[in-house]
DRENLO-695068 format. One line per 5 residues: number of its first residue (from 1); their letters; for each residue x, y, z of N, C-alpha, C. Coordinates in steps of 0.2 Angstrom, whole numbers. Layout:
DRENLO-695068
NUM = a = X/Y/Z/X/Y/Z/X/Y/Z ~ ...
END
This chain:
DRENLO-695068
1 = mrcir = -62/82/93/-60/76/89/-60/70/93 ~ -62/64/90/-62/58/94/-55/54/92 ~ -52/52/97/-45/49/96/-46/41/97 ~ -44/37/92/-44/30/92/-38/27/91 ~ -36/22/95/-31/17/94/-34/10/92
6 = shttd = -31/8/86/-34/2/83/-32/-4/88 ~ -37/-9/89/-36/-15/93/-33/-20/89 ~ -31/-19/82/-29/-25/78/-23/-22/74 ~ -18/-27/72/-13/-25/67/-15/-28/60 ~ -21/-29/59/-23/-32/52/-24/-26/47
11 = pyfnl = -20/-25/42/-20/-20/38/-27/-19/34 ~ -30/-25/33/-36/-24/29/-42/-21/34 ~ -42/-23/40/-47/-20/45/-45/-12/45 ~ -39/-11/46/-37/-4/48/-38/1/42 ~ -37/-1/36/-39/2/30/-46/3/29
16 = aaeey = -50/-2/30/-57/-2/30/-60/3/35 ~ -57/3/41/-59/8/47/-58/15/44 ~ -53/16/41/-52/23/38/-58/25/34 ~ -59/21/29/-65/22/25/-72/23/28 ~ -73/18/33/-79/18/37/-80/25/41
21 = llrns = -75/27/44/-75/33/48/-76/39/43 ~ -73/39/38/-73/45/33/-80/45/30 ~ -83/40/28/-90/40/25/-96/39/29 ~ -95/37/35/-101/35/39/-102/39/45 ~ -99/45/46/-99/49/52/-98/56/50
26 = adeyy = -101/61/54/-100/68/53/-94/70/58 ~ -92/66/63/-87/68/68/-80/68/65 ~ -76/71/68/-69/71/66/-65/66/71 ~ -60/63/68/-56/58/71/-48/59/70 ~ -45/57/75/-38/55/75/-37/47/76
31 = fqyvn = -35/44/71/-35/36/71/-28/34/70 ~ -25/30/75/-18/28/75/-18/20/75 ~ -14/17/71/-13/10/71/-7/8/68 ~ -5/1/70/1/-2/68/-1/-8/64 ~ 2/-10/58/0/-15/54/5/-21/54
36 = dasvi = 3/-27/53/8/-33/52/11/-31/45 ~ 17/-35/44/21/-34/38/16/-34/31 ~ 16/-28/28/12/-28/22/15/-22/18 ~ 13/-22/11/14/-17/6/7/-14/5 ~ 7/-7/6/1/-3/5/2/1/-2
41 = igkhq = -2/0/-7/-1/4/-13/-7/9/-13 ~ -5/14/-17/-10/19/-19/-16/17/-23 ~ -21/21/-23/-27/19/-26/-26/18/-34 ~ -22/22/-37/-21/23/-44/-15/19/-46 ~ -12/15/-43/-6/11/-44/-7/4/-47
46 = nalae = -2/2/-51/-2/-5/-54/1/-9/-49 ~ -2/-14/-45/1/-17/-40/7/-21/-42 ~ 7/-24/-48/13/-28/-50/19/-24/-51 ~ 18/-18/-53/23/-14/-55/27/-11/-49 ~ 24/-12/-43/26/-8/-37/30/-13/-32
51 = idlry = 29/-20/-33/31/-24/-28/35/-30/-32 ~ 39/-33/-27/43/-39/-29/38/-45/-27 ~ 34/-47/-32/29/-52/-30/32/-58/-27 ~ 37/-61/-30/40/-67/-28/42/-66/-21 ~ 45/-61/-19/48/-59/-12/42/-59/-7
56 = ieeqe = 37/-55/-9/32/-54/-4/28/-61/-3 ~ 28/-65/-8/24/-71/-7/29/-76/-3 ~ 35/-76/-4/40/-80/0/40/-78/7 ~ 39/-72/8/40/-69/15/33/-68/19 ~ 28/-70/15/21/-70/17/19/-63/20
61 = illar = 21/-58/16/19/-51/17/13/-49/13 ~ 8/-46/16/2/-45/13/2/-39/8 ~ -2/-39/3/-3/-33/-1/-10/-30/0 ~ -10/-23/1/-17/-20/1/-17/-14/-2 ~ -23/-12/-5/-23/-5/-8/-27/-1/-4
66 = risgg = -25/6/-4/-29/11/0/-33/15/-4 ~ -37/19/-2/-42/23/-6/-39/30/-8 ~ -33/32/-5/-29/38/-6/-24/37/-12 ~ -22/42/-15/-17/41/-20/-10/41/-17 ~ -5/43/-21/2/42/-19/5/35/-20
71 = gavyh = 11/34/-17/15/28/-19/14/23/-14 ~ 18/18/-16/18/12/-11/22/13/-5 ~ 20/10/0/24/10/7/24/3/10 ~ 29/2/14/30/-4/18/28/-3/25 ~ 24/-7/28/22/-7/35/24/-13/38
76 = dqgnl = 26/-12/44/27/-18/49/26/-15/56 ~ 27/-19/61/26/-17/68/31/-12/70 ~ 36/-10/66/41/-5/68/39/2/64 ~ 33/2/61/30/8/58/23/10/61 ~ 23/16/62/16/19/65/13/23/60
81 = nysfi = 6/21/60/2/25/55/-3/29/58 ~ -4/35/56/-9/40/59/-13/43/53 ~ -20/44/55/-25/47/51/-28/53/54 ~ -30/58/50/-34/63/52/-40/63/48 ~ -46/63/51/-52/63/47/-56/69/49
86 = tnekt = -57/73/44/-60/80/46/-65/83/41 ~ -69/87/44/-73/91/39/-70/97/37 ~ -70/99/30/-66/105/28/-71/109/23 ~ -69/115/23/-73/120/18/-71/118/11 ~ -76/119/7/-75/118/0/-69/122/-3
91 = gdyir = -65/119/-7/-59/122/-10/-53/122/-5 ~ -54/119/1/-48/119/5/-47/112/8 ~ -47/107/4/-47/100/6/-40/98/7 ~ -36/99/2/-29/95/3/-24/100/6 ~ -23/99/12/-18/104/16/-13/100/19
96 = fgyyt = -8/97/16/-3/93/18/1/96/24 ~ 2/103/23/6/107/28/2/107/35 ~ -4/108/34/-8/108/40/-9/102/44 ~ -9/96/41/-10/90/44/-3/87/47 ~ 2/89/43/8/86/45/12/91/51
101 = apvia = 9/97/52/12/101/56/13/98/64 ~ 7/95/66/8/93/73/13/87/74 ~ 13/83/68/18/77/68/25/80/68 ~ 26/85/64/33/88/63/35/91/70 ~ 30/95/73/32/98/79/34/93/85
106 = llndl = 30/87/85/31/82/90/38/79/89 ~ 40/78/82/46/75/81/52/80/83 ~ 51/86/81/56/91/83/57/92/91 ~ 52/91/94/52/91/102/56/85/104 ~ 56/80/100/60/74/102/67/74/100
111 = gvkav = 69/80/96/76/80/94/77/78/87 ~ 71/76/83/72/74/76/70/80/72 ~ 75/83/68/74/89/64/71/87/58 ~ 64/87/58/60/85/52/57/91/49 ~ 56/90/42/53/95/38/48/92/33
116 = lgsrn = 43/96/30/39/93/25/43/94/18 ~ 43/89/14/47/89/8/42/91/2 ~ 45/92/-4/42/94/-10/36/89/-12 ~ 37/83/-10/32/78/-12/28/76/-6 ~ 27/81/-1/23/80/4/25/74/9
121 = evste = 32/73/9/34/68/13/38/72/19 ~ 38/68/25/42/71/30/49/68/30 ~ 54/72/30/61/70/30/65/74/35 ~ 71/71/35/77/74/39/83/74/35 ~ 88/77/37/94/77/33/97/70/32
126 = egkis = 95/65/36/97/58/35/93/54/31 ~ 87/56/29/82/53/25/75/53/26 ~ 71/50/22/64/51/23/61/47/29 ~ 57/49/33/54/45/39/46/45/38 ~ 43/48/33/36/48/33/33/49/26
131 = gtash = 29/45/24/25/47/18/18/49/19 ~ 15/53/15/8/55/17/4/55/11 ~ -3/55/12/-8/54/6/-14/57/9 ~ -19/59/4/-25/61/6/-31/59/1 ~ -37/59/4/-43/57/0/-49/61/2
136 = vyksr = -52/64/-3/-58/68/-1/-65/64/-3 ~ -69/64/2/-76/62/1/-81/67/3 ~ -84/70/-2/-89/75/-1/-85/81/2 ~ -87/83/8/-83/89/12/-79/86/17 ~ -78/79/17/-73/77/22/-67/74/19
141 = vlhhg = -61/75/23/-55/73/21/-52/68/25 ~ -49/63/22/-44/58/25/-37/60/24 ~ -33/62/29/-26/63/28/-22/58/32 ~ -18/54/29/-14/49/33/-7/48/31 ~ -3/46/36/4/46/35/7/40/39
146 = tllfn = 13/38/37/17/33/40/23/37/45 ~ 25/33/50/31/35/53/35/29/54 ~ 41/29/51/46/24/52/49/25/58 ~ 48/20/63/51/21/69/57/16/70 ~ 56/9/69/61/5/69/59/-1/64
151 = adldr = 57/1/58/55/-4/53/61/-8/50 ~ 59/-14/48/64/-18/44/66/-15/37 ~ 71/-11/37/72/-7/31/75/-12/25 ~ 78/-17/27/80/-22/22/74/-25/18 ~ 69/-27/23/63/-30/20/59/-25/16
156 = lahcl = 59/-18/18/56/-13/14/59/-12/7 ~ 66/-13/7/69/-12/1/68/-18/-4 ~ 67/-24/-1/66/-30/-5/59/-29/-8 ~ 54/-28/-4/47/-28/-6/46/-23/-11 ~ 49/-17/-11/47/-12/-16/52/-11/-22
161 = ytdal = 56/-17/-23/60/-17/-29/57/-21/-34 ~ 56/-18/-40/54/-22/-46/56/-18/-52 ~ 56/-22/-58/58/-19/-64/52/-16/-67 ~ 51/-10/-65/45/-6/-68/45/-5/-75 ~ 51/-5/-78/52/-4/-85/48/-9/-90
166 = qfrdk = 47/-15/-87/43/-20/-91/36/-19/-91 ~ 33/-14/-88/26/-12/-88/25/-6/-92 ~ 20/-6/-96/18/0/-100/11/2/-97 ~ 10/8/-94/4/9/-92/4/17/-90 ~ -2/19/-87/-3/26/-85/-4/26/-78
171 = avrsv = -2/21/-74/-2/21/-67/3/26/-64 ~ 1/28/-57/5/32/-53/11/28/-51 ~ 17/30/-52/23/27/-50/26/30/-44 ~ 28/25/-39/31/27/-33/38/30/-35 ~ 40/35/-31/46/38/-31/51/36/-25
176 = rskvv = 56/32/-27/60/29/-21/64/34/-18 ~ 65/34/-12/69/39/-8/73/35/-3 ~ 78/38/-1/82/35/5/78/36/11 ~ 78/31/15/73/31/21/78/30/27 ~ 75/32/33/79/31/39/74/30/45
181 = nistl = 76/26/50/71/25/56/72/31/61 ~ 66/33/63/66/38/68/70/36/75 ~ 70/30/76/73/28/83/81/29/83 ~ 84/30/77/91/31/76/92/39/77 ~ 87/43/77/88/50/77/86/53/83
186 = lkdkm = 83/49/88/80/52/94/86/55/99 ~ 84/61/102/89/64/107/89/59/113 ~ 83/57/115/83/52/121/80/46/118 ~ 83/40/119/81/34/116/74/31/120 ~ 70/28/116/64/25/118/62/19/113
191 = dapdf = 58/15/116/56/9/112/50/11/108 ~ 48/6/103/42/7/99/36/9/103 ~ 34/4/108/28/5/112/27/12/115 ~ 33/14/118/33/21/121/32/26/116 ~ 35/26/110/35/31/105/27/31/103
196 = ydhvf = 24/25/102/17/25/99/13/28/105 ~ 14/27/111/10/30/117/11/37/116 ~ 17/40/116/19/47/116/15/50/110 ~ 15/48/104/12/51/98/4/51/100 ~ 1/46/102/-6/46/103/-8/51/109
201 = ntmlr = -4/51/114/-6/55/120/-5/63/118 ~ 0/64/114/2/71/111/-4/73/107 ~ -7/69/103/-13/71/99/-19/72/103 ~ -20/67/108/-25/68/112/-25/74/116 ~ -20/76/118/-19/82/123/-19/89/118
206 = sdpgn = -18/88/112/-17/94/108/-23/99/108 ~ -29/96/110/-35/101/110/-39/98/116 ~ -42/103/120/-45/101/126/-52/97/125 ~ -54/98/119/-61/95/117/-60/88/114 ~ -53/86/113/-52/79/111/-54/74/116
211 = tvyvf = -57/68/114/-59/62/118/-56/56/115 ~ -55/51/120/-54/44/118/-60/41/115 ~ -60/37/110/-66/34/107/-63/26/106 ~ -68/22/107/-67/15/106/-72/12/101 ~ -70/8/96/-75/6/92/-80/2/95
216 = segdr = -87/3/94/-92/-1/96/-93/-7/93 ~ -97/-12/95/-98/-18/92/-101/-17/85 ~ -105/-12/84/-108/-10/78/-103/-8/73 ~ -98/-3/75/-93/-1/71/-89/-7/69 ~ -87/-12/73/-83/-17/71/-86/-22/66
221 = raigk = -93/-23/67/-96/-27/62/-96/-24/55 ~ -98/-17/55/-98/-13/49/-91/-13/45 ~ -86/-12/49/-79/-12/47/-77/-19/44 ~ -79/-24/48/-77/-31/46/-81/-33/40 ~ -87/-30/39/-90/-32/32/-87/-28/27
226 = lreqk = -85/-22/27/-81/-18/22/-74/-22/21 ~ -71/-24/26/-65/-28/25/-66/-34/21 ~ -71/-38/22/-72/-44/18/-74/-42/11 ~ -78/-38/10/-81/-36/4/-77/-33/-1 ~ -72/-29/2/-68/-25/-2/-60/-26/-1
231 = ytgwd = -58/-25/5/-51/-24/6/-47/-31/6 ~ -50/-36/7/-46/-43/6/-47/-46/-1 ~ -51/-42/-5/-52/-45/-12/-47/-44/-17 ~ -46/-49/-21/-41/-48/-27/-44/-43/-32 ~ -50/-42/-33/-53/-37/-37/-50/-30/-35
236 = wnygy = -50/-28/-29/-48/-22/-26/-40/-21/-26 ~ -37/-26/-24/-30/-26/-23/-26/-27/-29 ~ -28/-31/-34/-25/-32/-40/-29/-30/-46 ~ -35/-32/-46/-39/-30/-52/-41/-23/-53 ~ -40/-19/-48/-42/-12/-49/-36/-8/-52
241 = spkyv = -30/-11/-53/-25/-8/-57/-27/-5/-64 ~ -24/1/-66/-26/3/-72/-23/-2/-78 ~ -26/-1/-84/-24/-5/-89/-17/-5/-90 ~ -13/-11/-91/-6/-11/-92/-4/-16/-97 ~ 2/-16/-99/5/-21/-104/12/-23/-100
246 = vekev = 13/-30/-100/19/-32/-97/23/-35/-103 ~ 29/-33/-104/33/-35/-109/40/-39/-106 ~ 41/-45/-108/47/-48/-105/49/-53/-110 ~ 56/-55/-109/59/-60/-113/62/-65/-108 ~ 60/-72/-109/63/-77/-105/65/-83/-110
251 = dgiqf = 71/-85/-109/74/-90/-113/73/-89/-121 ~ 74/-83/-123/73/-81/-130/66/-81/-132 ~ 61/-81/-128/54/-81/-130/51/-74/-128 ~ 48/-71/-132/45/-64/-131/38/-65/-129 ~ 36/-61/-123/30/-61/-121/27/-54/-120
256 = rttva = 21/-53/-122/18/-46/-122/10/-48/-120 ~ 9/-46/-113/2/-47/-111/-1/-41/-109 ~ -7/-40/-112/-11/-34/-111/-17/-36/-106 ~ -17/-32/-100/-21/-33/-95/-26/-27/-93 ~ -32/-28/-93/-37/-23/-91/-42/-25/-86
261 = kgime = -43/-21/-81/-47/-23/-75/-45/-30/-72 ~ -38/-31/-72/-36/-38/-70/-36/-44/-74 ~ -39/-43/-80/-40/-48/-85/-36/-48/-91 ~ -33/-54/-92/-28/-54/-98/-32/-54/-105 ~ -32/-48/-108/-36/-47/-114/-32/-50/-120
266 = kveis = -26/-49/-120/-22/-52/-125/-15/-55/-123 ~ -14/-61/-125/-7/-64/-123/-4/-65/-130 ~ 2/-62/-131/6/-63/-137/12/-66/-135 ~ 14/-72/-138/20/-75/-137/23/-77/-144 ~ 30/-75/-144/33/-77/-150/40/-80/-149
271 = gmvgg = 42/-84/-153/49/-88/-152/47/-95/-151 ~ 52/-99/-150/51/-106/-149/49/-107/-142 ~ 43/-111/-141/40/-112/-135/40/-120/-134 ~ 44/-123/-130/44/-130/-129/45/-134/-135 ~ 49/-133/-139/50/-136/-146/45/-134/-151
276 = dldpa = 41/-139/-153/36/-138/-158/30/-135/-156 ~ 29/-133/-150/23/-131/-147/21/-124/-150 ~ 15/-124/-153/12/-118/-156/11/-112/-151 ~ 14/-106/-151/13/-101/-146/6/-99/-145 ~ 2/-101/-150/-5/-99/-150/-9/-103/-144
281 = vpsll = -6/-109/-143/-10/-113/-138/-10/-110/-131 ~ -4/-108/-128/-5/-105/-122/-9/-98/-122 ~ -8/-95/-128/-12/-88/-128/-19/-89/-128 ~ -22/-94/-132/-29/-95/-131/-31/-98/-124 ~ -27/-102/-121/-28/-105/-115/-29/-99/-109
286 = ltgrr = -25/-94/-110/-25/-89/-105/-29/-83/-106 ~ -30/-81/-112/-34/-75/-114/-41/-75/-110 ~ -43/-70/-107/-49/-69/-104/-49/-71/-96 ~ -43/-74/-94/-42/-76/-87/-39/-70/-83 ~ -40/-71/-76/-37/-66/-72/-29/-66/-73
291 = hdkkm = -26/-60/-72/-19/-60/-72/-16/-61/-65 ~ -17/-67/-63/-16/-69/-56/-11/-75/-56 ~ -6/-74/-52/0/-78/-53/-2/-86/-51 ~ -5/-86/-45/-6/-93/-43/-12/-96/-47 ~ -17/-93/-49/-22/-96/-53/-19/-98/-60
296 = tesvl = -15/-93/-63/-12/-95/-69/-7/-101/-69 ~ -3/-101/-64/1/-107/-63/-3/-113/-63 ~ -8/-113/-59/-13/-119/-59/-15/-121/-66 ~ -18/-116/-70/-20/-118/-76/-15/-120/-81 ~ -9/-118/-81/-3/-120/-85/-1/-127/-83
301 = letfs = -1/-129/-77/1/-135/-75/-4/-141/-77 ~ -10/-139/-78/-15/-144/-80/-14/-146/-88 ~ -10/-142/-91/-9/-143/-99/-2/-144/-101 ~ 3/-141/-97/10/-141/-99/14/-144/-94 ~ 20/-146/-96/25/-149/-91/27/-143/-86
306 = enlsa = 30/-146/-81/32/-141/-75/37/-136/-78 ~ 42/-139/-82/47/-134/-84/44/-129/-89 ~ 40/-131/-94/37/-126/-98/33/-121/-95 ~ 29/-124/-90/24/-119/-86/28/-114/-82 ~ 34/-116/-80/38/-111/-76/41/-106/-81
311 = illeg = 42/-107/-87/45/-102/-92/39/-98/-94 ~ 33/-101/-95/28/-97/-97/25/-92/-91 ~ 26/-95/-85/24/-91/-79/28/-85/-78 ~ 35/-86/-79/40/-80/-78/39/-75/-84 ~ 37/-77/-90/36/-72/-95/29/-68/-94
316 = lf = 25/-71/-91/18/-68/-90/18/-63/-84 ~ 23/-64/-79/23/-60/-73/30/-57/-72
END
């Protein structure tokens, strides 16, 4: 197995690297990385139903979609991400117990009594410390997980808080769990860099055939291209969300917005809107446009007052 430590904390590059290694090689890999503050959602999730959009914008926290399923997770430099990319036999692709076993063993050796939970999470009596997910490409499997070491749990809670009841869709919903940092559970204290080194070296030494691999310039160019073409794009991160309906009431005005492939197919507004303004006016103006907050705000401000635009924007998002 080739063992890689990412040279960057850019979540878009690291997610692109996972896909690149999965699809463009027959080799097996252990890939380890740390990301800047970001929320990573599952492939089949509605982005807006999983995050507090206002908070992540204010805090300049990135949003990214991965190719595996499962729920939304928060990453920062206090969180370690690991990936196994392997070749598997037909019908034996998704083996959460197999892939989490070395991680659980490592944690137990450090005095952290970790077990695999019913939703394929790694937990302790004190709370969840790791979420996991998998993706299959032909006969190859990407299994990846998080390890909360000393992440900002307040930020995590704020990022992943939203009123999902306002959304009507068939998207996969995240299951919220009590979480805890590994650093508080260790038998012998260590800092994040030491923990990350320990995890990587343990995986490297787990098999005598394992070797350290460093991305070549060709690898970096190919991953960078995938990053730009897919992972940083609005179409993937927001537009890929399953069809959904947003229903809200703001200042006595009812909003019902139907969105498909990121486009507002139908905008229904009822109630008094800015005095004598016909609700059909903003509806016609917005139908067919991206359900994108910044873009929508810009369009509204070109036509309506700042106060009315704010009301309309809140009702749409």
